[in-house]
N, C-alpha and C positions, 0 to 999 in steps of 0.2 A: 504494500500500500504506500501511497505517496504522502510525504510530509505536507501537512496543511499549513500554508503560510497565512499569517494575519496581515492582510493588506489594509491600507488606509483609504477606504472609500466609504461613502455614506449615501443613504437614500432617505433622509429624514425630512419631513415637511417643515415648513417655516414655523417659528414660534407663534405667529398670529393664528395660524390654522390649528396648531396644537391647543391653544388656549380656548378656542371657540369650538366646543364639543357639539354644538347644535348645527353647525354648518357642514354640510356634506358636499364634498368636491366631486365634480363629474370625473369619470375615469380618464378622459382625455387630458384634463387639467392636471390630475394627479400624476399621470405618466410623464407629462412634460416637466413637472417639477422634479420627478425622480431622475430623468435624463439630465436635467440641468445641474443637479447637485451630485451626480454620480461621477466619480473619478475613474479613469481607466485602470483596469487591473494589470498587474505586472507578474506574470507567472514564471519569470526567469528562474528564480530560486527553486520553485517546485519542479520545473522542467530539468534543471541541473541535477536535482536529487534523484529524479526518475532515471536520467541517463546514467548516473554513477551506479545506481542499484542494478540496472540491466547489465552494465559492463562487468561489474564484479561477479554477478551470478553466472554470466556466460563463461568467464575465466574459470570459475570454480567447477562448472560443468565439464569443461575441457580437461581439467586436471583429474576429475573423478573418472571420466571416460578412459583416459590413458591408464589410470591406476587399475581400472576394471579389466582392461586388456592385458595388463602386465601380471596381475595376481589372479591365479585361478583357484586358490584355496577356498573351500566352501564358506568358512566363517567370514573371511575377508570379502568374498563376493557378496554375501548377504548384507554385510554392513555397507558396502559401497552402493548396493541397490537402494537401501534405505536412504543413504546420504544423497544420492542422485535425485531421488524422489523429493526429498526435502528442498534441495536447491531449485529443482524445476518448479515446485509449488511456489517458492518464494519469487521466482522469476515471473510466473504467470500472475501472481497477485500484484506484483509491482507494475506489470504492463497494464492489466485490466483496471485496477483501481486508479493507477496514475492517469490513464486516458480519461476515465470518468471525471476525475477531479480537475484535470486540465480543461475539460469541456465546460465545467462549472465556471472556471476562470474566464474562458473565452465568451461565455454567455453573460458575464457581468453580474453574477448573483452573489458575490462574496462580500463579507465583512459589513453587514448592516449592524447598527448598534443594538437593535432589538427586533425580535421577530414580528412584533406588532407593527413596526414601521418599515418592514421589508417590502420591496416592490417586486411583483411578479412571482412571489413564492407563497404558496399556501402551506403553512407549516402544519395545519391541522390535517390536511389531506395531501401528503407529498406525492410527487409525480412518480412515474414508473422508473425513471432513471435513479431517483433517490432510493426507492425500494430495492432496486438491483444493487446499487452501491452499498447499501447497508447490509444486504445479504452477503456480498463479496467480502466486506470487512470482517464479518463474523466467520465466514468459511475459511478465508485465507489467514485469519488470526488463529483459529483452532488447529488447522492442519499442521503447521510447523511444531506446535506444542505436542500434539498427539504423536507425530512422527519422532520427535526427540525422545518422548517417553518410550515408544516402541523400540527405538534403537538402543536405549539404555537397558531395557529389559532383555533384549536379544543378546547383548554383550554380557550382561550379568549371568544369563544362563550358559553362554559359551565359556565363560571363565570358571564359574563355580561347578558346573556339571557338563564338562565337554562331551562325554559319551552320550548323554541324553540330548544335548544340543545337536550332535551329529545325526542322531536318529530322528529327531522331530523336525528340525529346521531344514527345509529344502527351498529351492528357488520358486517352485510353484506355490508353496505355502506362504512364502514371503510376499509374492505378488497378491495372493488372496488377502493377506493381512493389510497390505497397502490399500487395496480396494475397499475393505471394510472401514479403514480409518477415514478415507475420503467420503464414504457414504455416511458415516456417523457425523462428520462435520457438516455435510450437506443437509442432513436431516435437522440438525440444530439450527442451521441458517434459515431453513424454510419454515420454522415454527411460526413466525409472525404472519405468514400467509394463511395460517390456520387459526388465527385470532389469539395466539399466545404471544403477547408482546407486540411491539410495533417499531418500525424504523421511521426516523424523522431527521430533518436537517439539524445540524449541530453548528454552534458558533465556531468560526465566523461565516457559517452558511455556505461553505464550499465542500462539505463532506456530510455523510449521513451515517447514523449509527443507531443503536437501541435508544428508545425514548427514556431518558433518565432525568430530564430537567423539568419541563412544563407538562402539566396534566398527566402525571404518572399515575397509573392505576395498578391494581394488584397483579394483573397479567404481566405488565411491564416489569414489576419487581421480581416476579417469579422467573421471568426470562433472563434478567440480569444476574440473578443468583445462580441460575443454571449455567449460563455462559462463564461467569467468573469462577464458579465452583469446579467445572470441568477443566478450565485452564490451570487454575492453581493446583488441582489434584494431579494433573499431568506433570507439572513442575516438581511437586513434592515426590511423586513416584520416581521421576528421573533422578532426583537427588539421592533417594534411598538406594536405587540400583547402582548408580555410579559410586556411591560410598562403599557398597559391598564389593564391587569389582575392584576398586582401588585397594581396599584392605587385603583382598585375596591375592592380588598381584604382589603387594609388598611382602606378605608372608611367604609366598612362593619364592620370591627372590632371596629372602633371608635364609630359607631352609635348603636352598639348592646347593649341592656339592659341586666341586670343580668339574667332574666328569659330566654331570647332568647339565651344568651350565652351558657347556659347549654344544651339547646335542639339542637343547631346547631353547637356544638363544634366539633363533629366527622367529619361532612361534610367539615367544613371550614379547619380543620387540614389536611384533604386529599388534598384539593385545594391548601393550602399553600405548602405542600410537593411537589406537581407536579409543581407548578410555580417555586419553588426554584430549582428543577432539570432542568427545561427548561432554566432558567437563566444561570445555570452552563453549559448546552450544548451550549447555544448561545455565552457565553463569550469564552469558549474553541474553538469553531468553528471560531470565529472572530480572535482570536490570532493566531491560527494555519493556517488558510486558506488565510487570507488577504494578507500576503506577497507573496505567490505564484501567486495569482490572479493579484496583482498590478505589480509585477516584470514581469510576462508574458505579460501583456498588454503594459507595458513600452517598453519591448524588441521588441515586434512585431511592435509597432509604429515607433520606431527608426530604426529598420531594414528595414521596408518598405520605410521609407523616405530617407534611405541611410546615416543616421547620426550616425550609431552605431560605425563604424570606429575602432579606437584603444581601445574603451571601451568594446569590445566584451568579453574580459577575465573577466572584472568586472561583466558584466551581466550574464555570465555563472556561476560564483560563487554565484551570487544572486539567480539564478534559483535553484542551488543545495541546498542553504539554505532554499529557499521556499518549495521545495519538502520534505526536512527533517522535517520542521515544520508541513507541512500537514500530514506527516506520524504520528507525535505525536498525532494528533487529534484522530486517531483510537486507540491509546493506552490510551489516557486520557478520552475519552468518557465513557468507562465502569466504571471508578472511580467515575463519576458523580452519577451513580446508586448505587455504593458500599458505598460511603461516605455520600451522601445527602439523605439518607433515614430518615423516620420520627423518628425511634428509635435513630439513630445517632444524628440527629438534637436536639432531646429532651435531650440527654446526654450533648451535647454542651451547650444548653440553661441552664440546671441545673448547670453545672460547672461555666458558666459565671455569673449566678444569685448568686451562692454561693460566688464567688470571690467578686462580687459587694457588697453583704451584709456584707462580712467580712471587706472590706475596709470602708464601711459605719459605722460599729460598732467601728472600730479602730478610725475613725475620731470623732465619738461622744465621745469616751472615752478620746481622747486627749482634746477635747473641755471642757469636764466635769472637767478634771484635771486642765486645765488652769483657768476655772472659779472658781474652789475651791481654787486654789492658790491665785487668786486675792481677793476673799472674806476674806481669812485668813489674807492677808496683810492689807486689809482695816480695819478689826477688830483690828489688832495690832496698826495701826495708830490712830484709834479712842481712844483706851485705853491710848496711850501716851498723846494725846491731853487732855483727861479728867484729867489725873494726873497733 
């Protein structure tokens, strides 16, 4: 999804018209005032964000495709199939959501001060493009989190129970699991079309999401709780699985003898690389998605209870911040595969080891010089005492 930029344009009627509540302006006059006060939108930053996201995801897909052709081990192939699906989903979300948001910019519907004064937008009955964008936001938001959880569970099973993993996990079953994940996210995104929740325009009126601010009803609250609960549960499950995998790898490394270390070094290095990438995905997803999930849940609860009041402007800004951070997840995810590869990790390890050995040698040299100086001084004192 594309970062939503807060642009400086307005479509507010003049104070004289706002103060006279009994005067009704003809639609033509109101449209002329809107056009007169509306400043042109500048989608340059949003377009740049979209371009960078597409570029990074394409580079990550190329790296994963080459890795898939190079490694034919079943566990590695399964992980790469999951990873390629996640990057492809991020790429599709970036293109589809980005195109929809840029169309909102081009139509000049962004950044009204208040939905009551917005021109050309019916916030009570959003158009089909808004409903589609809201569904895409939910679908492409849940898919990466579900896929990250599935990848973590698959690696946890492969590391802790390798024989069971070899018997159960196949390419066909992996593809079936991917299909079920996409279908689950799609079913959740389609719930508002069956009257459970609703999608509406969000401040600054260039993007659409679950209704969490104005006129929130019980169905909206249930839908927000379901969306946030599934997303946070996926993050928590991934954390548990990655922790178990990491502890298992550390224990195996500590218990391995010299002969076993040589024979199992290749397999364990692959496992370590995959777990490091999974931890990178999990940390990135937590940082980028938790603000939007938490802010949306807080806004819906306060709006439903009627306690939002004068804090609505603050919560609108929080939601904009949350969706911008969520957008960063689709830009940062590819860098996990670009930077946290085994070759890159090996170079980082060698550099760190070289720096540590250099510091150690310098410390030993300083200690040797100090001890030599002390010995020479002691010899001088002994000679003086003998004389």
